[in-house]
N, C-alpha and C positions, 0 to 999 in steps of 0.2 A: 497295259494289262487292265482287264476289268475285274472287280471283286465284288461279290454279293455276300453279306454277311447277315444271317438270321439268328438272333439270340432267342432263347426260350422256345425253341422248335420242338413240337411234341415227337418223341421217338417213333411213335406209332405211324407218323406220316412219312417216315423215311423209306425208301425202297427196301425190300427184304434183305438184299445183300449188305446194305449199309446198317441196318439195325441188328444184325446178327451179333450176339454176344452183349447186347445192351439190354439192361432191365426195363421192363415195361413200366410205363407210367412216368419215366423221367423226361426231362427237357434237355435239349442239347444245344450247342451253337453249331450251325452250319455255315461253313465258308466255301463259296465256289469262286474259283479263279479260272480265267482264261488267258492263255499266252499266245493266242492267235494274233499274228500281224494284221490279218484282215480286219479284226475288231479296232485295233489301233488306228488303222488307216481310215475305217469308217468314221471313227470318232473325230480324227484330224480334219476329215473332209467336211463333216457337219460343222466344225469349229471355223473352218474357212468360209463356209457359207454364212455363219453368224456375223463374221468380220466383214464380208462383202456386203452385207445388208446394213451394217452400222452406218448412219449418216457421217459424212465427213466432219461435221461440227462436232461429233463426240469422239472422233478418233484422236489418239494421243501416240506420240513417238515414245520409245522407251526412255529417252532423255528427259521429255517432259514429265513422264510418270516419276522418274527418279527425282526430278526437282521438286514436284508436288509432294512427294514422300518426305524429302528433306525438310521441305517448308513446314509441313505438318509436324514433323519430329521436333524441329526447333521451336515452333510455336507451343509445343507441349512441354518444352524444357528438356527434351532428350538429348 
């Protein structure tokens, strides 16, 4: 799911049907969400492309990442 949040958005910029009943001159928070599976699929495919372009020397397995995190946590006394 994608989410866009705009805070302090002038009510005058809203479409007429959305600003109905709101006082002029106020600022609102606008949240737009999409639940379209196509959007999620597009994002996943872009992420796959990023991973494909990542050089082998920079790739890490989930076990390697867990070990690195454990090491860092232990080094910081966690």
